[in-house]
Z-matrix of the N, CA and C atoms (Angstrom, degrees):
N
C 1 1.449
C 2 1.531 1 110.88
N 3 1.347 2 116.29 1 -45.38
C 4 1.466 3 120.39 2 179.39
C 5 1.532 4 110.92 3 -63.63
N 6 1.357 5 116.28 4 -38.28
C 7 1.464 6 119.81 5 178.41
C 8 1.525 7 111.26 6 -63.12
N 9 1.324 8 115.70 7 -36.36
C 10 1.461 9 120.46 8 179.85
C 11 1.531 10 109.94 9 -63.12
N 12 1.326 11 117.23 10 -42.22
C 13 1.463 12 121.02 11 179.52
C 14 1.528 13 110.74 12 -65.93
N 15 1.340 14 116.62 13 -38.12
C 16 1.463 15 119.78 14 177.54
C 17 1.520 16 110.18 15 -62.25
N 18 1.345 17 116.73 16 -41.71
C 19 1.471 18 121.51 17 178.21
C 20 1.520 19 110.10 18 -56.93
N 21 1.332 20 116.36 19 -45.48
C 22 1.454 21 120.86 20 -176.44
C 23 1.526 22 111.57 21 -67.60
N 24 1.340 23 116.87 22 -33.01
C 25 1.456 24 120.07 23 -177.27
C 26 1.523 25 113.00 24 -78.93
N 27 1.327 26 117.02 25 -18.43
C 28 1.465 27 119.70 26 178.98
C 29 1.520 28 108.56 27 -59.25
N 30 1.317 29 116.11 28 122.96
C 31 1.461 30 118.08 29 179.55
C 32 1.521 31 108.73 30 -94.31
N 33 1.302 32 114.54 31 154.06
C 34 1.450 33 120.52 32 177.67
C 35 1.524 34 107.19 33 -74.49
N 36 1.343 35 116.69 34 127.38
C 37 1.464 36 119.99 35 177.84
C 38 1.518 37 108.33 36 -71.94
N 39 1.327 38 115.09 37 133.76
C 40 1.455 39 120.31 38 -177.78
C 41 1.522 40 110.53 39 -127.69
N 42 1.311 41 114.78 40 155.94
C 43 1.461 42 122.65 41 171.64
C 44 1.520 43 105.97 42 -110.44
N 45 1.313 44 115.80 43 137.54
C 46 1.458 45 119.50 44 174.96
C 47 1.523 46 107.13 45 -99.91
N 48 1.321 47 116.17 46 125.11
C 49 1.460 48 122.05 47 -173.43
C 50 1.516 49 112.18 48 -120.67
N 51 1.323 50 115.77 49 140.50
C 52 1.455 51 121.36 50 168.34
C 53 1.523 52 104.80 51 -88.75
N 54 1.328 53 116.58 52 120.64
C 55 1.468 54 122.28 53 -178.36
C 56 1.528 55 108.32 54 -97.04
N 57 1.338 56 115.95 55 135.00
C 58 1.454 57 119.20 56 176.79
C 59 1.525 58 110.31 57 -144.72
N 60 1.324 59 114.58 58 160.79
C 61 1.457 60 121.50 59 176.61
C 62 1.519 61 109.13 60 -109.37
N 63 1.327 62 113.83 61 144.47
C 64 1.453 63 121.30 62 177.20
C 65 1.520 64 106.64 63 -151.98
N 66 1.326 65 115.39 64 123.44
C 67 1.469 66 121.65 65 179.04
C 68 1.529 67 111.63 66 51.57
N 69 1.323 68 116.50 67 39.69
C 70 1.459 69 121.03 68 175.51
C 71 1.520 70 115.29 69 80.06
N 72 1.329 71 118.72 70 1.29
C 73 1.463 72 121.24 71 179.25
C 74 1.525 73 109.57 72 -110.90
N 75 1.336 74 115.68 73 153.26
C 76 1.459 75 121.68 74 -178.11
C 77 1.529 76 110.17 75 -101.25
N 78 1.325 77 115.32 76 129.51
C 79 1.447 78 122.08 77 -177.23
C 80 1.518 79 110.36 78 -127.71
N 81 1.325 80 114.55 79 161.52
C 82 1.454 81 120.21 80 174.91
C 83 1.511 82 109.70 81 -138.76
N 84 1.337 83 115.01 82 148.92
C 85 1.456 84 121.87 83 176.08
C 86 1.518 85 107.05 84 -133.29
N 87 1.324 86 115.74 85 137.30
C 88 1.460 87 120.52 86 177.77
C 89 1.523 88 108.74 87 -56.60
N 90 1.328 89 116.28 88 129.01
C 91 1.464 90 120.92 89 -175.16
C 92 1.529 91 112.17 90 -61.40
N 93 1.323 92 117.34 91 -23.21
C 94 1.469 93 120.41 92 179.89
C 95 1.533 94 111.69 93 -66.35
N 96 1.342 95 117.56 94 -18.88
C 97 1.462 96 121.26 95 179.50
C 98 1.527 97 112.40 96 -92.46
N 99 1.343 98 116.30 97 -0.51
C 100 1.463 99 121.54 98 -175.38
C 101 1.522 100 109.92 99 -108.94
N 102 1.341 101 115.68 100 132.40
C 103 1.463 102 119.90 101 175.84
C 104 1.525 103 110.22 102 -87.46
N 105 1.330 104 115.95 103 -47.31
C 106 1.457 105 120.78 104 179.72
C 107 1.524 106 109.87 105 -167.27
N 108 1.319 107 114.86 106 170.16
C 109 1.464 108 121.83 107 177.52
C 110 1.522 109 106.02 108 -125.36
N 111 1.336 110 116.02 109 126.03
C 112 1.463 111 120.02 110 -177.15
C 113 1.525 112 110.58 111 -125.47
N 114 1.326 113 114.95 112 160.72
C 115 1.467 114 120.37 113 175.11
C 116 1.527 115 109.24 114 -70.39
N 117 1.316 116 114.93 115 159.32
C 118 1.467 117 119.89 116 175.84
C 119 1.517 118 108.58 117 -60.38
N 120 1.312 119 115.49 118 147.84
C 121 1.452 120 121.08 119 176.43
C 122 1.514 121 108.31 120 -146.02
N 123 1.328 122 115.12 121 174.08
C 124 1.462 123 118.81 122 179.34
C 125 1.519 124 109.72 123 -62.24
N 126 1.327 125 114.35 124 133.27
C 127 1.461 126 121.46 125 -179.13
C 128 1.528 127 107.45 126 -114.71
N 129 1.314 128 116.11 127 127.44
C 130 1.460 129 121.43 128 177.90
C 131 1.520 130 108.30 129 -87.14
N 132 1.327 131 116.03 130 119.87
C 133 1.467 132 118.65 131 -176.88
C 134 1.532 133 110.73 132 -74.22
N 135 1.330 134 114.55 133 152.63
C 136 1.460 135 121.25 134 176.47
C 137 1.531 136 107.15 135 -126.62
N 138 1.332 137 116.53 136 116.08
C 139 1.464 138 121.85 137 -171.33
C 140 1.526 139 116.48 138 -57.77
N 141 1.320 140 119.22 139 -35.86
C 142 1.460 141 120.21 140 -173.35
C 143 1.525 142 114.20 141 -91.58
N 144 1.333 143 116.85 142 8.08
C 145 1.470 144 120.51 143 -177.37
C 146 1.528 145 110.55 144 -79.93
N 147 1.349 146 116.55 145 157.51
C 148 1.469 147 119.32 146 173.05
C 149 1.537 148 109.92 147 -56.18
N 150 1.336 149 117.30 148 152.91
C 151 1.472 150 119.93 149 -171.84
C 152 1.529 151 114.72 150 -61.79
N 153 1.330 152 118.51 151 -24.61
C 154 1.465 153 119.66 152 179.68
C 155 1.528 154 112.56 153 -84.08
N 156 1.346 155 117.61 154 -6.31
C 157 1.457 156 121.31 155 174.98
C 158 1.526 157 106.77 156 -88.16
N 159 1.317 158 115.69 157 115.78
C 160 1.458 159 120.80 158 -175.37
C 161 1.524 160 111.58 159 -77.76
N 162 1.329 161 116.07 160 -24.33
C 163 1.461 162 120.41 161 -179.46
C 164 1.513 163 109.99 162 148.42
N 165 1.333 164 115.24 163 -150.21
C 166 1.459 165 120.15 164 -178.55
C 167 1.520 166 110.26 165 -130.77
N 168 1.331 167 114.17 166 157.28
C 169 1.462 168 120.77 167 172.35
C 170 1.525 169 107.39 168 -129.11
N 171 1.327 170 114.85 169 159.75
C 172 1.452 171 121.45 170 174.62
C 173 1.524 172 106.15 171 -102.43
N 174 1.304 173 116.09 172 108.39
C 175 1.465 174 121.09 173 -179.46
C 176 1.527 175 108.18 174 -106.55
N 177 1.320 176 115.00 175 96.83
C 178 1.472 177 122.02 176 -179.23
C 179 1.528 178 112.06 177 50.22
N 180 1.333 179 115.54 178 46.92
C 181 1.458 180 120.91 179 176.13
C 182 1.519 181 114.88 180 91.53
N 183 1.322 182 117.63 181 -9.52
C 184 1.470 183 120.39 182 178.32
C 185 1.525 184 108.66 183 -102.99
N 186 1.329 185 116.55 184 126.55
C 187 1.467 186 121.51 185 177.64
C 188 1.522 187 107.37 186 -85.45
N 189 1.342 188 116.14 187 120.49
C 190 1.464 189 119.13 188 179.23
C 191 1.522 190 110.23 189 -126.70
N 192 1.320 191 114.80 190 144.12
C 193 1.461 192 121.39 191 176.71
C 194 1.526 193 108.55 192 -75.10
N 195 1.336 194 115.29 193 143.54
C 196 1.462 195 121.11 194 179.42
C 197 1.519 196 108.66 195 -118.89
N 198 1.326 197 115.33 196 126.85
C 199 1.457 198 122.59 197 -175.43
C 200 1.531 199 110.07 198 -110.90
N 201 1.322 200 115.79 199 137.45
C 202 1.457 201 119.85 200 171.56
C 203 1.528 202 105.93 201 -85.04
N 204 1.331 203 115.97 202 106.75
C 205 1.459 204 120.79 203 -173.53
C 206 1.527 205 112.05 204 -63.59
N 207 1.333 206 117.41 205 -37.76
C 208 1.473 207 120.24 206 178.83
C 209 1.528 208 109.98 207 -62.09
N 210 1.324 209 116.59 208 -43.93
C 211 1.464 210 120.60 209 179.28
C 212 1.530 211 110.11 210 -65.49
N 213 1.333 212 117.26 211 -38.58
C 214 1.465 213 121.53 212 179.47
C 215 1.516 214 111.39 213 -59.13
N 216 1.338 215 115.13 214 -40.08
C 217 1.457 216 120.15 215 -177.65
C 218 1.520 217 113.04 216 -90.36
N 219 1.325 218 117.61 217 1.53
C 220 1.455 219 120.60 218 179.01
C 221 1.516 220 112.98 219 72.73
N 222 1.328 221 116.63 220 25.54
C 223 1.461 222 120.77 221 179.11
C 224 1.523 223 109.93 222 -88.19
N 225 1.313 224 115.16 223 161.73
C 226 1.454 225 120.68 224 176.66
C 227 1.528 226 107.55 225 -66.24
N 228 1.314 227 115.40 226 124.02
C 229 1.461 228 118.94 227 179.96
C 230 1.518 229 109.83 228 -78.15
N 231 1.306 230 114.68 229 137.26
C 232 1.457 231 121.47 230 177.80
C 233 1.521 232 107.13 231 -106.72
N 234 1.311 233 116.58 232 142.40
C 235 1.464 234 119.86 233 178.75
C 236 1.525 235 108.61 234 -58.59
N 237 1.323 236 115.48 235 130.49
C 238 1.461 237 120.10 236 -178.07
C 239 1.521 238 110.61 237 -70.85
N 240 1.322 239 115.20 238 138.38
C 241 1.462 240 121.55 239 178.44
C 242 1.521 241 108.48 240 -111.83
N 243 1.340 242 115.92 241 -174.66
C 244 1.461 243 119.27 242 177.70
C 245 1.528 244 112.06 243 -70.86
N 246 1.336 245 117.45 244 -7.10
C 247 1.466 246 121.19 245 175.70
C 248 1.531 247 112.00 246 -85.93
N 249 1.333 248 117.12 247 -13.05
C 250 1.469 249 121.11 248 -178.92
C 251 1.529 250 109.88 249 -61.35
N 252 1.314 251 115.28 250 145.65
C 253 1.460 252 121.12 251 -178.52
C 254 1.527 253 109.83 252 -137.06
N 255 1.323 254 114.21 253 162.05
C 256 1.462 255 121.45 254 171.41
C 257 1.523 256 105.47 255 -111.05
N 258 1.333 257 115.32 256 117.68
C 259 1.456 258 120.68 257 175.21
C 260 1.526 259 106.28 258 -90.45
N 261 1.324 260 116.62 259 117.51
C 262 1.460 261 121.13 260 179.98
C 263 1.528 262 106.64 261 -89.56
N 264 1.329 263 114.90 262 114.06
C 265 1.464 264 120.77 263 -172.69
C 266 1.517 265 111.42 264 -124.22
N 267 1.304 266 114.57 265 161.32
C 268 1.463 267 123.05 266 174.91
C 269 1.528 268 106.65 267 -98.08
N 270 1.327 269 116.83 268 113.39
C 271 1.463 270 122.29 269 -179.87
C 272 1.524 271 107.99 270 -117.14
N 273 1.319 272 116.21 271 106.92
C 274 1.472 273 121.51 272 -178.39
C 275 1.529 274 110.84 273 48.79
N 276 1.321 275 116.04 274 52.26
C 277 1.473 276 123.63 275 178.38
C 278 1.529 277 113.91 276 64.93
N 279 1.325 278 117.50 277 22.72
C 280 1.457 279 122.28 278 175.33
C 281 1.519 280 108.48 279 -125.44
N 282 1.316 281 116.83 280 136.83
C 283 1.460 282 120.53 281 178.23
C 284 1.520 283 108.49 282 -84.54
N 285 1.329 284 116.06 283 125.44
C 286 1.463 285 122.72 284 -177.62
C 287 1.525 286 108.39 285 -135.81
N 288 1.322 287 116.29 286 141.88
C 289 1.462 288 121.21 287 174.00
C 290 1.512 289 109.42 288 -93.75
N 291 1.333 290 116.37 289 135.73
C 292 1.468 291 122.08 290 -179.94
C 293 1.520 292 108.74 291 -117.48
N 294 1.328 293 116.89 292 115.84
C 295 1.464 294 120.19 293 179.04
C 296 1.518 295 108.94 294 -80.08
N 297 1.334 296 116.16 295 126.79
C 298 1.459 297 122.38 296 176.80
C 299 1.521 298 108.47 297 -130.40
N 300 1.334 299 116.13 298 163.35
C 301 1.460 300 121.01 299 -175.77
C 302 1.530 301 113.28 300 -71.36
N 303 1.330 302 116.17 301 -35.39
C 304 1.464 303 119.85 302 -175.67
C 305 1.530 304 109.01 303 -168.21
N 306 1.331 305 116.56 304 145.87
C 307 1.469 306 122.05 305 174.62
C 308 1.531 307 106.39 306 -123.31
N 309 1.344 308 117.67 307 90.95
C 310 1.467 309 119.64 308 -174.12
C 311 1.523 310 115.71 309 -79.81
N 312 1.358 311 117.91 310 -24.63
C 313 1.456 312 117.12 311 -174.35
C 314 1.522 313 112.56 312 -164.44
N 315 1.323 314 112.93 313 163.31
C 316 1.460 315 122.57 314 167.66
C 317 1.517 316 103.96 315 -117.92
N 318 1.328 317 117.02 316 129.84
C 319 1.464 318 117.81 317 -178.64
C 320 1.503 319 111.77 318 -138.65
N 321 1.315 320 114.06 319 160.44
C 322 1.469 321 121.42 320 176.82
C 323 1.521 322 107.32 321 -102.16
N 324 1.330 323 115.00 322 138.34
C 325 1.455 324 120.33 323 179.62
C 326 1.533 325 107.31 324 -133.71
N 327 1.329 326 117.36 325 132.54
C 328 1.465 327 118.97 326 178.38
C 329 1.528 328 110.30 327 -60.57
N 330 1.335 329 115.98 328 138.49
C 331 1.472 330 119.71 329 -178.63
C 332 1.523 331 112.34 330 -58.74
N 333 1.354 332 117.00 331 -30.23
C 334 1.462 333 117.67 332 179.54
C 335 1.526 334 112.47 333 -71.99
N 336 1.341 335 116.94 334 -9.54
C 337 1.470 336 120.70 335 176.14
C 338 1.523 337 112.12 336 -90.29
N 339 1.331 338 116.81 337 3.44
C 340 1.459 339 121.33 338 179.75
C 341 1.521 340 109.02 339 -107.63
N 342 1.320 341 115.24 340 122.97
C 343 1.463 342 121.41 341 178.62
C 344 1.521 343 109.10 342 -107.71
N 345 1.332 344 116.96 343 152.89
C 346 1.468 345 118.81 344 172.33
C 347 1.529 346 108.74 345 -60.53
N 348 1.302 347 115.89 346 153.34
C 349 1.461 348 119.47 347 -179.50
C 350 1.519 349 109.87 348 -65.78
N 351 1.333 350 117.44 349 124.42
C 352 1.466 351 118.54 350 175.96
C 353 1.526 352 109.97 351 -67.47
N 354 1.313 353 115.92 352 150.95
C 355 1.469 354 119.48 353 -178.41
C 356 1.521 355 111.82 354 -59.43
N 357 1.313 356 116.73 355 -38.27
C 358 1.460 357 120.57 356 -178.16
C 359 1.521 358 109.80 357 -104.19
N 360 1.317 359 117.03 358 62.34
C 361 1.458 360 120.36 359 -179.59
C 362 1.530 361 109.17 360 -79.23
N 363 1.308 362 115.62 361 140.61
C 364 1.459 363 120.06 362 -177.63
C 365 1.513 364 110.72 363 -86.08
N 366 1.306 365 116.17 364 77.29
C 367 1.452 366 122.80 365 174.81
C 368 1.509 367 107.60 366 -148.89
N 369 1.307 368 115.09 367 161.82
C 370 1.458 369 119.46 368 179.95
C 371 1.524 370 111.54 369 -86.69
N 372 1.318 371 117.59 370 -2.41
C 373 1.457 372 122.10 371 -176.75
C 374 1.523 373 110.17 372 -91.92
N 375 1.308 374 116.34 373 138.11
C 376 1.466 375 121.11 374 178.30
C 377 1.520 376 110.22 375 -59.27
N 378 1.308 377 117.03 376 139.02
C 379 1.465 378 121.99 377 -176.72
C 380 1.531 379 112.76 378 -63.14
N 381 1.327 380 117.99 379 -19.78
C 382 1.467 381 120.01 380 179.45
C 383 1.532 382 112.06 381 -63.45
N 384 1.330 383 118.11 382 -23.26
C 385 1.460 384 121.99 383 -179.44
C 386 1.526 385 112.14 384 -90.21
N 387 1.327 386 116.86 385 -8.91
C 388 1.466 387 121.40 386 -172.13
C 389 1.520 388 110.83 387 -99.14
N 390 1.323 389 115.24 388 127.72
C 391 1.456 390 122.51 389 -179.28
C 392 1.525 391 110.78 390 -87.71
N 393 1.331 392 116.49 391 -32.33
C 394 1.457 393 120.66 392 -178.07
C 395 1.514 394 110.37 393 174.82
N 396 1.335 395 114.74 394 -171.33
C 397 1.458 396 121.39 395 178.96
C 398 1.523 397 107.65 396 -130.75
N 399 1.322 398 114.82 397 124.85
C 400 1.459 399 120.17 398 177.35
C 401 1.520 400 109.68 399 -91.73
N 402 1.336 401 115.53 400 128.06
C 403 1.467 402 119.97 401 -179.49
C 404 1.527 403 108.59 402 -101.41
N 405 1.322 404 114.93 403 116.73
C 406 1.450 405 121.17 404 174.96
C 407 1.519 406 107.20 405 -108.74
N 408 1.316 407 117.64 406 177.99
C 409 1.467 408 120.33 407 -174.39
C 410 1.521 409 113.66 408 -46.77
N 411 1.316 410 116.67 409 -58.75
C 412 1.468 411 119.17 410 -174.97
C 413 1.526 412 112.79 411 -125.45
N 414 1.334 413 116.37 412 24.34
C 415 1.465 414 118.65 413 179.77
C 416 1.525 415 110.96 414 -154.73
N 417 1.323 416 113.94 415 160.87
C 418 1.459 417 121.92 416 175.07
C 419 1.522 418 108.13 417 -116.06
N 420 1.322 419 116.40 418 138.65
C 421 1.454 420 121.62 419 178.71
C 422 1.526 421 107.74 420 -117.63
N 423 1.318 422 116.61 421 124.32
C 424 1.459 423 122.02 422 179.03
C 425 1.530 424 107.54 423 -80.77
N 426 1.325 425 116.70 424 121.58
C 427 1.462 426 121.35 425 -177.78
C 428 1.522 427 109.99 426 -94.68
N 429 1.321 428 115.26 427 118.77
C 430 1.466 429 120.53 428 -179.18
C 431 1.518 430 110.55 429 -91.10
N 432 1.299 431 115.09 430 149.15
C 433 1.457 432 122.18 431 173.05
C 434 1.523 433 106.23 432 -104.21
N 435 1.336 434 117.04 433 101.02
C 436 1.466 435 119.35 434 -175.36
C 437 1.520 436 113.24 435 -63.00
N 438 1.321 437 117.74 436 -24.82
C 439 1.462 438 118.95 437 178.12
C 440 1.524 439 112.19 438 -67.41
N 441 1.312 440 117.51 439 -15.45
C 442 1.472 441 120.34 440 -178.92
C 443 1.521 442 114.12 441 -101.59
N 444 1.337 443 118.05 442 -2.66
C 445 1.469 444 117.98 443 -175.77
C 446 1.522 445 113.64 444 -75.89
N 447 1.332 446 116.23 445 -15.86
C 448 1.461 447 120.10 446 174.47
C 449 1.523 448 109.00 447 -130.71
N 450 1.317 449 115.76 448 134.80
C 451 1.470 450 119.66 449 174.81
C 452 1.530 451 108.31 450 -77.90
N 453 1.316 452 116.57 451 166.65
C 454 1.469 453 120.01 452 177.39
C 455 1.526 454 110.29 453 -59.82
N 456 1.327 455 116.67 454 -37.89
C 457 1.466 456 121.05 455 179.31
C 458 1.535 457 110.49 456 -65.06
N 459 1.331 458 117.34 457 -41.77
C 460 1.469 459 120.66 458 178.96
C 461 1.526 460 111.00 459 -65.97
N 462 1.325 461 116.82 460 -39.67
C 463 1.470 462 120.07 461 177.62
C 464 1.523 463 110.07 462 -61.46
N 465 1.319 464 115.59 463 -41.23
C 466 1.472 465 120.90 464 178.52
C 467 1.540 466 109.98 465 -60.70
N 468 1.345 467 116.89 466 -44.88
C 469 1.470 468 121.44 467 179.43
C 470 1.524 469 111.10 468 -62.92
N 471 1.339 470 115.83 469 -41.97
C 472 1.465 471 120.16 470 -179.92
C 473 1.521 472 109.93 471 -64.39
N 474 1.326 473 117.50 472 -44.85
C 475 1.472 474 121.25 473 179.05
C 476 1.531 475 110.53 474 -59.99
N 477 1.331 476 116.98 475 -42.71
C 478 1.466 477 121.06 476 179.19
C 479 1.518 478 110.66 477 -63.88
N 480 1.328 479 116.65 478 -42.42
C 481 1.472 480 121.00 479 -179.34
C 482 1.522 481 111.17 480 -65.65
N 483 1.322 482 117.08 481 -38.24
C 484 1.462 483 121.30 482 -179.09
C 485 1.526 484 110.81 483 -68.24
N 486 1.324 485 117.44 484 -33.33
C 487 1.468 486 121.88 485 -178.85
C 488 1.521 487 112.87 486 -71.70
N 489 1.339 488 116.76 487 -25.58
C 490 1.476 489 120.15 488 -175.89
C 491 1.501 490 112.11 489 -67.66
């Protein structure tokens, strides 16, 4: 009888994901890797930065590099609209802004609905950046690993460019 009650109390483990669109595809990032989501703002360009780094912004006194995620992944860039957002994320202990087309929701997904990324995933993004695929009722969400979107060498270049 006691075991039966324990079974009932077991909760389904869930991941909370920030869902966003980029180049017509739907992506998710674990909310624990996100500091905040802000509206687009003026970005000051930095000449010596890698081409996917759009520049820097001043976020409440902190200067952070802002990356165009579509450009980083070699996707077709879509003209930014008023729905575009900057996702402020922690990437290997560095705060970075990620420009995306739209952030429509934050949702919870049961962990058993997340599969490892198949080798032949139908996306234009390299599988090294993909943590898995979330299966929802009528859609698939590509889960990105933000810690992998920049190499240590790229982080070093971004830090140097921001200091100039």
